C-alpha positions as CSV (number, residue, x, y, z in Angstrom):
1,M,6.1,8.9,6.8
2,A,8.8,6.4,5.9
3,S,10.2,4.1,3.3
4,I,10.4,0.3,3.7
5,T,13.6,-1.6,2.7
6,M,13.9,-5.4,2.7
7,K,17.3,-6.8,2.1
8,N,17.6,-10.6,1.4
9,L,14.6,-11.1,3.7
10,V,13.9,-14.7,4.6
11,K,10.9,-16.3,6.3
12,R,10.9,-20.0,7.3
13,Y,8.5,-22.2,9.2
14,G,10.6,-25.0,10.4
15,A,12.2,-26.6,7.4
16,A,9.8,-24.9,4.9
17,T,11.1,-21.7,3.4
18,V,8.1,-19.4,2.6
19,I,10.0,-16.3,1.5
20,P,13.5,-17.0,0.1
21,E,15.9,-13.9,0.2
22,L,13.4,-11.2,-1.0
23,S,14.7,-7.7,-1.6
24,L,12.4,-4.8,-2.2
25,E,12.4,-1.0,-1.7
26,I,9.1,0.8,-1.1
27,R,9.4,4.5,-1.4
28,D,8.2,7.1,1.1
29,T,4.4,7.9,0.6
30,E,4.2,5.1,-2.1
31,F,1.1,2.9,-2.5
32,V,2.4,-0.6,-3.2
33,V,0.2,-3.6,-3.8
34,L,1.4,-7.1,-3.2
35,V,-0.5,-9.5,-5.4
36,G,-0.3,-13.1,-6.3
37,P,-2.2,-16.4,-6.0
38,S,-3.2,-18.0,-2.7
39,G,-0.1,-19.3,-0.9
40,C,2.4,-17.1,-2.7
41,G,3.6,-15.5,0.6
42,K,2.0,-12.1,0.3
43,S,0.1,-12.1,3.7
44,T,3.1,-13.7,5.4
45,L,5.3,-10.9,4.1
46,L,2.8,-8.3,5.4
47,R,2.8,-9.9,8.8
48,V,6.6,-9.8,8.8
49,L,6.5,-6.1,8.1
50,A,4.1,-5.6,10.9
51,G,6.2,-7.6,13.3
52,L,3.6,-10.3,13.8
53,E,6.0,-12.9,12.4
54,P,9.7,-13.0,13.3
55,I,12.3,-12.7,10.5
56,S,14.4,-15.8,9.7
57,G,17.1,-13.9,7.9
58,G,18.0,-10.7,6.1
59,E,17.3,-7.1,7.2
60,L,14.1,-5.0,7.4
61,Y,14.2,-1.2,7.7
62,I,11.4,1.2,8.2
63,G,12.8,4.6,7.4
64,D,16.4,4.4,8.6
65,D,15.6,2.1,11.5
66,L,16.5,-1.6,11.4
67,V,13.4,-3.2,12.9
68,N,14.3,-7.0,12.8
69,D,13.8,-7.3,16.5
70,V,11.5,-4.3,17.2
71,P,8.1,-5.4,18.5
72,P,4.9,-4.4,16.6
73,S,4.0,-1.7,19.1
74,R,7.2,0.2,18.5
75,R,7.3,0.0,14.7
76,D,4.8,2.9,14.2
77,I,2.7,1.1,11.7
78,A,-1.1,0.5,11.6
79,M,-2.7,-2.6,10.1
80,V,-6.2,-3.0,8.7
81,F,-7.4,-6.6,8.6
82,Q,-10.0,-8.3,6.4
83,D,-12.2,-9.2,9.3
84,Y,-12.3,-5.6,10.7
85,A,-11.3,-6.8,14.3
86,L,-13.6,-4.3,16.0
87,Y,-14.6,-4.6,19.7
88,P,-18.3,-5.4,19.6
89,H,-19.1,-3.9,23.1
90,M,-17.6,-0.5,22.1
91,T,-19.0,2.3,20.1
92,V,-17.4,3.5,16.9
93,R,-15.8,6.4,18.7
94,Q,-14.5,4.1,21.5
95,N,-13.1,1.6,18.9
96,M,-11.3,4.4,17.0
97,G,-9.8,6.0,20.1
98,F,-9.0,2.9,22.1
99,A,-5.3,2.5,21.0
100,L,-4.7,6.2,21.8
101,E,-6.3,5.8,25.2
102,M,-4.0,2.9,25.9
103,R,-1.0,5.2,25.1
104,G,-2.3,7.7,27.7
105,M,-3.1,10.4,25.2
106,P,-5.2,13.3,26.6
107,K,-8.9,12.8,26.0
108,A,-9.2,16.2,24.2
109,E,-6.6,15.1,21.7
110,I,-8.2,11.7,21.2
111,A,-11.5,13.3,20.5
112,E,-9.9,15.7,18.0
113,R,-8.2,12.9,16.1
114,V,-11.3,10.7,16.1
115,D,-13.5,13.6,14.8
116,T,-10.9,14.4,12.1
117,A,-10.7,10.8,10.9
118,A,-14.5,10.5,11.0
119,R,-14.9,13.5,8.7
120,L,-12.3,12.2,6.4
121,L,-14.1,8.9,6.1
122,D,-17.7,10.3,6.2
123,I,-18.6,8.3,9.3
124,G,-19.4,11.2,11.7
125,K,-23.0,10.0,12.1
126,L,-21.9,6.5,13.1
127,L,-19.7,7.5,16.1
128,D,-22.2,6.4,18.7
129,R,-23.2,3.1,17.1
130,R,-21.8,-0.3,17.9
131,P,-20.3,-2.6,15.2
132,K,-23.4,-4.8,15.0
133,A,-25.4,-1.8,13.8
134,L,-23.1,-1.2,10.9
135,S,-22.9,-2.6,7.4
136,G,-19.7,-4.3,6.1
137,G,-18.6,-1.2,4.3
138,Q,-19.2,1.0,7.4
139,R,-17.2,-1.4,9.6
140,Q,-14.3,-1.3,7.1
141,R,-14.3,2.5,7.3
142,V,-14.2,2.3,11.1
143,A,-11.3,-0.1,10.9
144,M,-9.5,2.4,8.6
145,G,-10.4,5.2,10.9
146,R,-8.9,3.4,13.9
147,A,-5.6,3.1,11.9
148,I,-5.7,6.8,10.7
149,V,-6.0,8.3,14.2
150,R,-2.7,6.7,15.2
151,N,-1.0,8.8,12.5
152,P,1.4,6.0,11.7
153,R,4.5,6.1,9.4
154,V,3.1,3.1,7.4
155,F,-0.3,1.6,6.7
156,L,-0.6,-2.1,6.1
157,F,-3.8,-3.6,4.5
158,D,-4.4,-7.4,4.6
159,E,-7.1,-8.1,2.0
160,P,-9.5,-5.6,3.6
161,L,-12.1,-5.8,0.8
162,S,-12.5,-9.6,0.5
163,N,-15.6,-9.7,2.8
164,L,-17.5,-7.1,0.8
165,D,-19.9,-7.6,-2.1
166,A,-18.7,-6.6,-5.6
167,K,-20.4,-3.1,-5.7
168,L,-19.3,-2.2,-2.2
169,R,-15.8,-3.5,-2.9
170,A,-15.4,-1.1,-5.8
171,Q,-16.7,1.8,-3.7
172,V,-14.3,1.1,-0.8
173,R,-11.5,0.5,-3.2
174,A,-11.9,4.0,-4.6
175,E,-12.1,5.4,-1.1
176,I,-8.8,3.8,0.0
177,K,-7.1,5.1,-3.1
178,A,-8.4,8.6,-2.4
179,L,-7.4,8.3,1.2
180,S,-3.8,7.5,0.2
181,E,-3.7,10.6,-1.9
182,K,-5.0,12.8,1.0
183,L,-2.8,11.3,3.8
184,K,0.4,11.0,1.8
185,T,1.5,8.0,3.9
186,T,3.3,4.9,2.8
187,M,0.8,2.1,2.2
188,V,1.2,-1.6,1.5
189,F,-1.9,-3.4,0.4
190,V,-2.2,-7.2,0.0
191,T,-4.7,-8.8,-2.3
192,H,-5.2,-11.8,-4.6
193,D,-7.5,-9.7,-6.8
194,Q,-5.5,-8.3,-9.7
195,V,-8.2,-5.8,-10.5
196,E,-7.7,-4.2,-7.1
197,A,-3.9,-4.2,-7.8
198,M,-4.4,-2.5,-11.2
199,T,-6.7,0.2,-10.0
200,M,-5.1,1.1,-6.7
201,A,-1.3,0.8,-6.9
202,D,1.5,3.2,-7.7
203,R,3.5,0.0,-8.1
204,I,2.6,-3.6,-8.2
205,V,4.7,-6.4,-6.7
206,V,3.8,-9.7,-8.3
207,L,4.7,-12.7,-6.1
208,K,4.9,-16.4,-6.8
209,D,6.1,-19.0,-4.3
210,G,7.5,-16.2,-2.1
211,E,9.6,-14.8,-4.9
212,I,9.2,-11.5,-6.7
213,Q,8.3,-12.0,-10.4
214,Q,8.0,-8.4,-11.4
215,V,7.8,-4.9,-9.8
216,G,6.4,-2.0,-11.8
217,T,3.5,0.4,-12.4
218,P,0.1,-1.2,-13.4
219,E,0.8,-0.2,-17.0
220,E,4.2,-1.8,-17.0
221,V,3.1,-5.2,-15.6
222,Y,0.1,-5.2,-17.9
223,N,1.8,-4.1,-21.1
224,R,5.3,-5.5,-20.5
225,P,5.1,-8.6,-18.4
226,V,8.5,-10.1,-17.8
227,N,7.3,-13.7,-18.0
228,Q,4.3,-15.9,-18.8
229,F,3.2,-16.1,-15.2
230,V,2.8,-12.4,-14.8
231,A,1.2,-12.1,-18.2
232,G,-1.4,-14.7,-17.3
233,F,-2.0,-13.4,-13.8
234,I,-2.5,-9.7,-14.5
235,G,-5.5,-9.0,-16.7
236,S,-9.1,-10.0,-16.6
237,P,-10.0,-12.0,-18.5
238,A,-6.6,-13.6,-18.5
239,M,-4.2,-13.5,-21.5
240,N,-4.6,-16.4,-23.9
241,F,-1.7,-18.7,-24.8
242,N,-0.9,-21.0,-27.7
243,T,2.4,-22.8,-28.6
244,V,3.4,-21.8,-32.1
245,T,6.3,-22.7,-34.5
246,H,8.2,-20.1,-36.6
247,R,8.6,-21.0,-40.2
248,A,9.4,-18.6,-43.1
249,G,8.4,-15.5,-41.2
250,R,5.1,-16.8,-39.8
251,L,3.9,-18.3,-36.5
252,H,2.2,-21.6,-37.2
253,L,-0.4,-23.0,-34.8
254,T,-1.0,-26.7,-34.4
255,D,-4.3,-26.6,-36.3
256,G,-2.5,-25.5,-39.5
257,S,-3.4,-21.8,-39.3
258,S,-0.7,-19.2,-39.0
259,Q,-0.1,-15.5,-38.2
260,P,2.6,-13.2,-39.4
261,L,5.7,-12.7,-37.2
262,P,5.4,-9.4,-35.4
263,S,7.7,-6.7,-36.9
264,G,11.0,-6.3,-35.1
265,V,11.1,-9.9,-34.0
266,T,13.7,-12.3,-35.3
267,L,13.4,-16.1,-34.5
268,P,15.4,-19.1,-35.7
269,E,13.6,-21.2,-38.3
270,N,11.4,-23.9,-36.6
271,A,11.8,-22.3,-33.2
272,Q,8.9,-22.9,-30.9
273,V,7.5,-20.1,-28.7
274,V,4.4,-19.3,-26.7
275,L,2.2,-16.7,-28.3
276,G,0.2,-14.6,-25.8
277,V,-2.8,-12.6,-26.8
278,R,-5.0,-10.5,-24.5
279,P,-8.8,-10.8,-25.1
280,E,-9.1,-7.3,-26.4
281,H,-6.5,-7.9,-29.1
282,F,-8.7,-10.3,-31.0
283,I,-10.4,-8.1,-33.7
284,V,-13.5,-9.1,-35.5
285,S,-12.7,-9.1,-39.2
286,D,-14.3,-10.7,-42.3
287,T,-11.8,-9.3,-44.7
288,D,-8.3,-9.6,-43.2
289,P,-6.4,-12.4,-45.0
290,D,-4.9,-13.5,-41.7
291,A,-8.3,-13.7,-40.0
292,L,-9.1,-17.0,-38.2
293,S,-12.5,-18.7,-38.6
294,V,-13.5,-20.1,-35.1
295,E,-16.5,-21.8,-33.7
296,V,-18.0,-20.0,-30.7
297,T,-18.7,-22.2,-27.7
298,L,-20.1,-19.6,-25.3
299,T,-21.0,-15.9,-25.1
300,E,-21.1,-13.7,-22.0
301,P,-22.8,-10.3,-22.6
302,L,-21.5,-7.8,-20.0
303,G,-23.2,-4.7,-21.3
304,S,-20.1,-2.7,-22.1
305,E,-18.6,-5.7,-24.0
306,T,-19.3,-9.3,-24.8
307,L,-16.9,-12.2,-23.8
308,V,-16.7,-14.7,-26.6
309,H,-15.3,-18.2,-25.8
310,F,-13.9,-20.4,-28.6
311,N,-11.2,-23.1,-29.1
312,L,-8.0,-22.2,-31.0
313,A,-5.6,-24.9,-31.9
314,G,-6.8,-27.0,-28.9
315,E,-6.7,-24.2,-26.4
316,R,-9.6,-22.5,-24.8
317,V,-9.6,-18.8,-25.7
318,I,-11.6,-15.7,-24.6
319,A,-12.0,-12.7,-26.8
320,T,-13.8,-9.4,-26.1
321,V,-16.0,-7.9,-28.8
322,P,-18.1,-4.7,-28.8
323,P,-21.6,-5.0,-27.4
324,D,-23.2,-4.0,-30.6
325,H,-21.6,-6.9,-32.6
326,R,-24.0,-9.8,-32.6
327,V,-22.3,-13.1,-31.9
328,D,-24.3,-16.4,-31.9
329,A,-23.4,-19.1,-29.4
330,H,-22.2,-22.1,-31.4
331,G,-21.9,-20.0,-34.5
332,R,-18.8,-19.1,-36.4
333,L,-16.7,-15.9,-36.0
334,S,-13.9,-14.5,-38.0
335,V,-11.2,-12.8,-35.9
336,R,-7.7,-11.5,-36.5
337,I,-5.0,-11.1,-33.9
338,A,-3.5,-7.7,-33.4
339,M,0.0,-9.0,-33.8
340,D,1.6,-5.7,-33.0
341,K,0.2,-6.2,-29.4
342,A,1.0,-9.8,-29.1
343,H,3.5,-11.2,-26.6
344,L,6.0,-14.0,-27.1
345,F,7.5,-16.2,-24.4
346,D,10.2,-18.9,-24.1
347,P,8.3,-22.2,-23.8
348,E,10.9,-23.6,-21.4
349,T,11.6,-20.7,-19.0
350,G,8.4,-18.7,-19.5
351,A,10.6,-15.6,-19.9
352,A,9.3,-12.8,-22.3
353,L,11.2,-12.4,-25.5
354,R,12.6,-9.0,-24.6
355,E,13.0,-7.6,-28.1
356,R,9.2,-7.0,-28.2
357,Q,8.7,-5.6,-24.7
358,K,10.1,-2.1,-25.4
359,D,7.4,-1.7,-28.1
360,L,4.4,-2.8,-26.1
361,V,3.4,0.5,-24.5
């Protein structure tokens, strides 16, 4: 088991800087998820941790050991890739034990480790099969088993669920989370899927252009995003945004409607801010004096809820409503905004107006 410490870590490809002076502490036994849009540097960062990419600057520690120039084979880490990377001519047992065999480990100990990992992953019946006879989910379990038998200090996962269908992805996602709790080993998981990040992580690291935007628990990054980028990236469906102007204690939208300024917030007169509202914070209401009458453009029944699309002051908005509430496509709907849950952002910097963040728990 080991912590991971990055101090002003830099990664360049020629003149292009992909990761500019990133600093991060990952605690021993912690499950950390690196999340962000494509091209944000998360997979590059994982490959740097693994030693598959050289560091251009800064320091990287695994435990107390500086590993800047330590080759991958000596870092005591195990990596699970998205394409499984199994040897097609070997059985599951041979795939799982191959790295140990290359180390010269006694056959009896290899067999014991493979059997233990197989029981943990419920793949004991698959040990004599070859990869072509396995489903995608089974192959991913074998890939995890191959990592587990090495008993590494750190596990690295590079988008391991991206090749699975939605149902299987949810199942394997739960299995990986349960595995982390059983093994008590430091795990770093890369994904572009914020649902995976929210459901698996002890802490989430949100990246954009190689820079950390926010580090926190899933609840913190969801309820107290530090900027508009994090607010829009974390959450599904995404947070809705409208530019509003403060006048006389109310936030005025460009269509002439307005909402009350949230309690505890002070703004200069005529100040412009960005109002952020999550889909679940639109409340169907026919009686509230601040309710907005909107024209529905699309409905998406999901069973547990219905997604309702409409335009608000020129912006496309998505709200969620209970499944038993009938909403007609192209009909009108009266909704109010739960302003005590709303977020406000600086329109120039995107930074959250911090006086509200302490209350959004």
